[in-house]
N, C-alpha and C positions, 0 to 999 in steps of 0.2 A: 468613255461613253457619257458619264455624268459631269464632264469637265465644265467648269465655269471660268470664263475668261474676262478679265477687265481690259477692255480694248478701247483705243481711241478710234471711234468709228466715223466714217464719212456717210452722211445721209445720201442715199444713192439715187440720183437722177442723171442718167448717162446720156451723153451726146456722142453720136458716131462720127468720127473723123472720116471725111471722104477719101477714097482711094486707099489710104493706108490701113483702113479697117481697124484702127485702134480705138479704144474706149477711154474717153477723158471725162472727168466730172464736170458738170455744169456749175454755174456760179452758186446755185442753191446748195449743191453738194459740198461746198467748201466749208459749210458750217459744221463744226465738229463738236463732239461731246464725249465725255467718258461715261460709258454705261456698262455695267456688268452684263455679260451675255450668257444665256443659259440654253442648252439644248432643250428641245421641247419636253423631254422626260423630266427635266429639272426646272421648268419654267414655274415661277412662283404662283401659287394658288391663292385666290382671294380668300379672305377670312369667312367663317361660317355666316357672320352677319351680312356679308355681301353676296351670299350664294342663294339663288332662288330655291334650290333643293332643300335648304334648311329653314326656309321661311314660308313655303307653300306646302300643300298637301299632296303626297305621292299617291299613285295608283295603289289600290288595295292589294293587287297581285304583286306589286313590287314595293312593299311598305317601307323598306330601308335598304341602304347600300349592302348591309350584311346579308339580308334575305335575298336580295338580287344576286349577289355573288354566290352564296352557298346553295341556293335552291333553284332560282330561275335559270341561271346560266348552265347549271350542271344537270338538273333533272327535268326541267320543264321549259326549255328555251323557246318553244313555239308560242308561249304567252306573249313574247315580244313581237312576233311576226303575224299573229292572227288578228284580223280586223275585229274590233270589239268596242263597245261603249264602256268608257270608264264610269265608275260610280259617281253619283252627282257631286260629292264634295271634293273630288280630286282635280288637281290642276296639271299634273304631268305624270309621265311614266318613265322609270329608268329603262333604258334600252341601249344595247351596244351596237356599233356599226357592224353591218353584215352584207357587204356588197357581193352577192352572187346571183346567178340567173334565177329568175322567177317566172313561172312556177318552178319550184325546186325539183331538180332531177335526182330523186332519192334512189340510190343504188339498191337493187333488190337483194335480199339476203341469200346467202348460199343455201341455207336450210330454211324450211318453213318455220314461221314464228307464230306463236299464239297471240301475242299482244302487239299488234301492228302499231298502235299508238306509241308504245314504249320504244319500239324500234326506231320510229321517226324521231322521237325526242333524243335518242342516243345519237342518231345520225347528225342531227343539228348541233348537239352539244360538242361533238368531236370537231366541229368547224368553228366553234366560238373561241374568242380570244381569252382563254382562261389560264394559259401557261405563263407564269411570271418570269420575266427576264432577270437573271441575277444582276445585282448592282455591283459594279467594280469596287474594290476595296478603297480606292483613292477618291471615290465620288463624294461630293458634298451632300449634306442632308437634303432630302427632297420629299415633298408632301405626297407625290404620286408615284406609283409603280407602273411599269410598262408590261402589258400582257399581249401574248401573240397566240394564234391558233396553230394547232399541230397538223391539221388536215385541210388547210385552205390556203392556197398560194396561187398567185397569178402575176403576170407582168405589171409593174407599176412604174409609170414614166412621168416624171415631173416635166410639164410643158409650159408652166407659167408661174412666176413668183412676183407679186406686186411690190415693187420697191416703195411706192407711196403708202400702201396699206401697212407694210412692215415698218416704215419710218414713223408713221403717225400713231399707230395703234399698239404695236408690239416691238418697239425698238430694242427690247432686251432679249428677243428671241435669236438664238444663234442658229443660222441656217447653214453653217459650214461653207462648203464650196459649191453650194447649189447654183449660184448665178454663173459660175464658170461652166457648169454643165449645160446651160441654156444657150451658150454661144453669143456672138455679137449681134445685136438687133440690126436687121437690114431688110429693105424692101427689094432692092435692085438685083442682088445676087445672093439670095439666101443659101444657095448650095455651096458657096465658097466659104470654107471654114478657116481660111488663112487669117491669122490674127486672133483666132479664138483663144481665150485663156485656157490653160490646161487644168484639169481637175487636180485638187491638192494631193500631195503625197503625205500630208500629216494625218495621222490616224484619227485625231479628235475632230478634224474638219470633215472627213469622210463619214465618220460616225454620226456627227450632228446632222449632216445632209440626209443620210439614210434613215435616221430616226424620224426626221421631218416627213419624208415621203411615206414611211410606214404608217405613221399616225394620221397624216392628212389624206391618206388614201382609204382609211377605214380598215386597214389590215391589222394594225396593232391598236390597242386601247389603253388609255391612261385611267387608272383607278387608284383609290387609296390602298394602303397596306391592309391586309386582312385583320391585322391586330389594331388598326386605328380605332380610336374611340368613336362611337356613333355620332356624337355631336360635331365631329370634324371630318367625317368620312366623305368620300366623293365617288361618283360614277356618272357616266353620260346619261342624258335624258332627252325626251321629246315632249313638246308642249301640247296640251289639249286646247282647242278652240273650236268655235262654231262660226257660222256666218251666213250672210246673204250673198248669193252668187247670181249676178245679172238680175238683181232685184227680187229673187225668190229665196225663201228660207231653205237652207241646205242641211241644217242640223249639224251634228258633230263632224268636224273636218280634222284639224290638228296637223302636226308635223308628220306628214305621210312619208317624207323622204329627207327630213332634216333632223340631225342629231347634234346637240350641243355637247362638246367633248372637253371643254376647259373654260375656266374664267380666270383671268389674270389681271392684277392691278397694273395700271400704267406707272412706269418707274418715276415719272416726274410729278405724278399726282395720284397717290395711293387710294384716294377716294373715288377715282375714276377706274372702272373695270371694263374689260373687253371680253365678251363671250365669243369663243371660237366655235363655229357651227359648220358641220359637214352637210353638204347638200348633195343627195344622190348616193348615200352610203347604205342603202338597203331598207327593207321593210320595217315598219313600226306598227303599233296597234292602231295607228290612224291612217294606214295606207289604203284602207277599203279594198278595192279590187286591183289596185295598181302594184307595180313591182318595187317601188321605193328607190328606183334608180334614176339617173339623169344622163342624158346623152352629151357627147362632146359638143355638139352644135349649141345647145342651150346654155351649157356651162361656159363656153367662150363668150357668149353674149352677155351673161351676167358679170363675168370676171372683168370684161372691158368696161361695161357701162357703169358699174359701181364707182370706178375710179375716174371715169370721164365726168360723171355727175359731181364728184367731189371737186374736181378741177374747175368746174363751172360754179362752185359754191352753192350747189343745190343739196339740201340735207339728204343723206343716203346711208344705207349700210355700206360696208367696205368689203373689198375682196383681198384675199391673201394669196391663194395658190390654186393651181389646177393640176390634178394628177390624172393622167389618162390611164384607163384600164382596157387596153386594146383586145384582151382576150375575153372580155365580158360582153356578149351580145345583148342588145336591147331592141325590142320590137316597138317601133312607132309607125309612122306612115310607111317607112322602110326599115330594114334591119340596120341598126347603127351600133356604134361602140359606146361603152360607158365612160364616164368621167366624173370625178368628185371635185367639187368646188368647196373651198374653205372661205367662209365669209365672217365678218366681224361686226359687232355692234355692242353698245352698252347693254341693250336688251332687245329681244325679239318679240316681246309681248305686243299683241295686236288688239284692235277693237273687238275682234271676234273672241278673244280670251274672256271678255266680260259677257258677251252674248251667250257663251257656253253655259254660264252659271245662272242665267235668267233670260232664256230665249223666248221668242213669241209663241212657239208651238212645241208640244211634245209629240214625237212621232218615232216610228221604227220602220226600217226597211232593210233588205238584205245588205249586210256589210256596214250598216250605219243606223242613224236615227238621232234622236235628241233626248237627253235625260230630263227628268223633272228639275225644276229650279232648285238651287241650293243657295239661299240668300246669305247664309253665314260664310260660305265659301266665297261669295261675291265680296263680302266685307274683308275677308283675309286677303284676297287679291288686291283690292283697292288700297288697303293699308300698306301693302308692299310697294305698289306702284307710286303712291304719293310720297313715299319715304325717300331718303337721300340716295338710295341706290338706283332709282329709276328717274322719276320726275324731280325729286328734291324740292318739293313745295314747302315753303315756310308756313308753319301753323303752330298755334299754341297747344299746350297739353289739353287733350280731350276736345279740341276744336273740330267742328264739322269739316269734312274734306270732300264729300261727293261732288258738290257743285264746282269746287275749285279744280278737281281733277278734270271734269268735263270741259271746263272753259280753257284750262291750260292745254289740253289735247287739241282743242279747237284752234288756239293761237298757233301752236306748232304746225299743225297740218295746213292752216291757212298760209303760213309762210312758205311751206313746201310747195303747195299747188300753185301759188303765185309765181314761184320760180319755174315750175313746169311750163306755165303759160308764157312767161317772158322769154324762155329759151326754147320754146317749141318742142318740148318733150311730151310724148304721149305714152302713158303707162300700159293701156290696153286692157287691164283686168282689175278695176278698182273695186273688187268685192270687199266686203267689210272685214274679211279675214286677211286681206292684203293691205290693210291700213294700220300703220304703226302708231302705238301710243306715244312714241317719242317724236312723231312727225318726220320720220325718215322714209325716203323712197325705199321700198322693200319688194322682194319677189319679182325680179326682172324676168318677164316672160316675152310676150309678143310686142315689146315696146318699139318705139321709133322716134327719131328726131325729125322734125318737119323739113321737108324738101321744098317743093313749090308750095307756097302758102295757101292753105285751104282750111277754113275754120271747121269744116265738117269732116275732116279726114278721119278715117277709122283705120287704126294700125293692126287690129286683130280681126282676121277674116272670120273668126267664130262669132264675132259681135255683129250679127246680121241686122239688128235694129239700130245700131249706132249709139247704143247707150253710153259707151265710154269714148265717144268721139272727142277730139281736141276741145271743141267749144263747150262741151258739157262736163269736163273734168272738175271744175269748181263745184258744180251742182252735185256731182257724185261724192265728193269729199264731204259736203254738207249732209248728204244722205247717210253716209257712214257715221258722221258725228251724231246725227239724230238717233241712229241705232245704238250708239254708246249711251246716250241719254236714256233711251227706252229701257236699257238693261239696268241702269243705276237709279232710275226714277223712284222706285219704292224706298230705296235707302236715302235718297236726297229728301224725299217727303218726310221720312221718319226723323231725319236730322233737323228739319225745319220745325217739326212738332216738339222736338227736344230743346228748342230755343237756340239752335246753332251749335249744339253739342254733337260729338260723334256717337254713333251707335255702338253698343257694347256686344260682346260675344253672345250669341243666341238671341239677337235682337228681334228676330221674326218668329221665334219658336212659339207655336200655339196661337199665333195671330190669325184672325179670321180672314177669309178671302175678301170680305167687304172692306176691312181695315187696310189690307194690302192694296186694294184698288184705290182707296182714298189717298194713301201715301203716294201711289203711282201718279195719280192725277195732280197732286200737289207738286211732285217732282217735275212733271212735264211742263209746269209753268215756266221752267227755265228755258224752254225752247226759243222764245223770242230773243232772249239774251244770248243764247248760243248762236243763233243765226246772225245776230248783229255783230258779235265778236268775230265770227268767222268771216263774214263778208267785209267788215272793215279791215280786218287783218290782211285779207287777200288784196283789197284795193290799195292799201298803203304800201305793201311790199311789191306789188306789181308796178305801181307808179314809181317806186324807188328804182327798181331794176330797169324799167323802160327808160327812165331819165339817165341812168348809168349807161345804157346801151347807145343813147343818143347824145351823150356828152353834155348833159344838162345838170346843173348843180342845184338850182333853186326849185323848190316845190311850188308849182302854180296849179291851182284847182282846175283850170281849163285845159291842161295838157292832154288829158284823155280825149276830149272831144275835138280839140284843135290840132293835135299833132299825132298822138298814138293811133287812134282809130282811123283817121284819114290815111296814115301811112300803111297800115295793114290792109285797108280797102284797096289802095293802089297795088300792093303786092298781089292781092287776090285777083283783082280784075285783070291785071296784066300777066298773071301766072309767073311771078318772079320767085326766085329762090330766097327763102327766108333769111338764112344766116349770111349769105353772100351779100345781100342787099344792105344789111346793117354794117357789115365790114367795109363795103364800098363807101357808105356815107361818112366814114371817118375822114375821108380826104376832101369832104366838102368844106368850103370857106365862105363865110358871109360876103366877103369881098368879091366873090364871083358874080354876085348880083348887085348891080349899081342902079341908081335912079334913072340913068340914061338908057340902059339896055339890059335885057335879060337873056341875051344870047351870046355871051362871051365864049371864046373858043374853049376855055377851061370848063365852063358850065356845059357846053354842048358835049364835050368829051365825057364828062361825068355822067350825064343823062344817057349817052350812048352806051356807056359801060353798064349802067344799071339795067337798061332795057335788053342788054345782051344776056342777062341772067334768067332768061326764059328758055325752056326746052322747046318751045313752039313759036319761033320767031315769025313764021308765015301767018300766024293768026293774030299778030299784033298790029294795031293801027298806030303806026309810029307818030303820025302828026298829032292825033288826039292824046296819045300817051305822053308825048313831050310836053304838051301844054299843061296836062294835069300835073306832071312832075314839076314844071316850072312854078305852078301855083303853090304846090306844097313846099317847095324849097324856099320860096320867098318868105312864107310864114316861118319856116324853120330857121332861116337866116336871121330874121328879126328876133326870134326867140333866143337864139345864141347870142346875138349882139346885146340883148338886154341884160346879159349876165357878165358883161365885161368886168365889172367891179369885183364880182365873186372870183373870177379867174386871176385878177390882179391883187387879190387879197385885200380888197377894199380901198386900195390906193389908186394912183394913176391920174391922168388928166381929164378923164371923162369924155374923150373923143368918141365920136359915133361912127358906126358902120365900117370901121376899119379903114376908112379913106379920109385923108386930110390933104386939102389942096391938090387933089388928084393923085395922091400917093398913099400907099398903105402904111398905116401907123406901125412902127416897129414893135410896139407893145402888143398890137393885135396879131402880128405875125407870131410872136412868142405864144400868145394865147391859142392861136390856131394849132401850133405844133404841140402844145401841151394837151389840148383837147383831143387831137388826133391820137396821141400816145394813150390817153385815157380810154378812148373809144376802142382802140385796138387791143387794149387790155381787158375789155369787157365783151368784145365780139369775136368769137373764135374763128381762126383761120381753118382749123381742122375740126370737122364734125363727124361723129361716129355714125355715118349714114348706113342705110340698109345694104347698099351694094358693097360697101367696104367690109361690113360684117360677113356677108355671104362669101366674098372673095377670101377673106382670112380663114374662115371655117373650111372652105374647100381646100386651101393650101395645107392646112394642118391635117385634114382628113387624108389627103393624098400622100403626104410625106411629113412625118412628125419632126424629123431632124431639121429640115429646112423651114417647115411651117412654124416651128416655135420661134425662129428668128424673126419671121414676119410678125407673128403675134407680139413679140417683145417690142418691136419697133412701133407697131400700132398702139400698144399700151403707152409707150413713151410719148407719142404724139397726142393721145387722148388725155394724158396727164399734164401736157403743156400745150393746150389748144390755141393759145394766143400767139405763139411764136410764128415768125414769118416762114413757115415751112415751104419747101419747094422754091426757095429764092424768090419769095413774093416781092414784087416791085422791081425785080432785076430785069432790065431791058435787053439783056443779051439774047441772041437767038437760042432757040430751044436746044439745038445741037451743041452749043457751047457749055450748057449746064452738065454737071456730073450725072451719071446714071441714077444715083440715089436721089439727087435733087429733082430729076424728071419724074421719078416714081412718087416722091413726096408731093409734087405738084398735082399729079394725077389723083392721088388719094385725097387731095383737098378739093377735088372737083365734084360736080353733080353726078357723074357717072352716066351710064347708058340710060336713055329715056325709058326703056322697058322696066328699069328698077325704081323709077320714081313712084312714090306711093305704094311701094311693095308692102304686102301684108304678110304677117306671120300667123301661125296658129298657136294655141295654148299647149300643143303637144311638145313636151320636152323631157 
């Protein structure tokens, strides 16, 4: 069970061979490395200096791992499940996964009881994971122990395991024969299990897989040995944070259904750690009136999109696994089944984590409210965040850090939202509690990728005012950054008064309200710099990505007004598909446009192809649209031609326009081919569209055995979005393509018209 293996592992990105249904590794997978592999119970734990729980302040009701283990879990487990406000100085609460139906269906006693509260505590404690699993005699030393419940069991089905998340974040995690149980990824015939690998007959492989499922489903819990010293002890936790939701202050929010269960160093860089967090593993003190669970539908959406975003090089949290709990009903708009997602990130701290410690208003309402400010807790959190384990900002001993923190968070989130805009991603709920300190896309809810280009598209049907529409996403990130500044402003002002020195413990104790207000106003003077850093960062990154998508290498200040915006205006006015238009432009050649004529057959075919990317061809004025595209392509062609030297590495003859004495320059042909390859490597063939997500979810809900094969194939396509899926460019008749290629081609399409602009809700 605790076996560690030193194996030569192949990083796993699989391609499905047509007809034969065999799995062969792609080129990327041929990179091998020797990495010690550990089952999850023996996965190395980060050092205390790298653990949030040893550097921030715990909930006063769970003041230590020892108290949590010996008192809360055994005598007062409801403390973890009751909605309550943490004390002002506290940053997190120890809490164990507990995925069961809520409201809890407490069995009535056989005999009348005097103390009903004690009876409920006993009922809950019997279902807590407090029974330690014995460690085999031959097991290596391990920092954590595995605990399981005696009276809580339910079916747990692994339906997804992210090969890229595993490869990039936890390559030292031994998953045993887990991939073999998922079957061969397939779209066309997912019910055909011929060619599926067989589960292993090796005990350690089966054990590693079962451990993985038990822990990542929330059934079993990893904690330190009861005899472990307090300074090195470990237990799972949930974070406290507050936030503005749709522009209104919401008070304490926190991890209402997220529980961090492990932190492990990356084997190739021990300074980099990854936090493993379960989403949908049961109630926490931050659940308010909710059940702490997640449904299969929303879990699949986040599982796929996290890795799709990574493949597009958009900063994001990562996904590791999906474990379905088919016996656990969850009431949303309809009755659904539960699922637990495991996601990974170096840190899940948000802007709302700072707002929790110095929010704009104190309030209380049923199940929630907002505590009084605790400015020393704000200092403690800030010092942790600027340190090497989160932002890693360089600063001298005792040097002020408040302004540096705000501006670094601004730079990171500016790059993130610029990538959103360049790739047509819409988050849907950019509340301040959903904005990462690390500038990672986090909390995938009613998100969407752009179909037909519409700057005002709203992907969240709960967003009636359009606050988080595509066009306004950069503004909403700046709104969140200003909220971070508001929370830190008194500290920044105090540091300024100290001459650029960091504040000390107790820095605001006994300070008058008037002095705090003076410090706050001084700190708020950073707002102009904050806005400038964010806006400039967005503009620079957006320009870089748009040039990449258009196959342009040189930065030209007029690109935005002369090329980017006019292109988007054409897409919007002609109702063209966003991503397909970019992909089609990869085949454009400046030589298609000559000084004699703008209507070559190749150019006509290209424009016809572009205009076919509308779902409403009857509404299109083809004559006007053709002329408008000709005008834009002429400018675009000239812009491409101006970069000939950059593509030739500065050499070449300097010939112009790709035509010499009536013939195309061979060097320009090479340049066109190179530029086309570059553009196809920047513009996805496969996009995780709403209709694709809905179809995959439906297939998994109807039949998990076949559905998980479809899920695996869509994950593979999402992780390799630039590949020519569906025999792209193949001129053979459709019927000559394989069944799998035909399905791949369909999954790369716009889908039915009724699904374009499909909106989701926040309900998950």
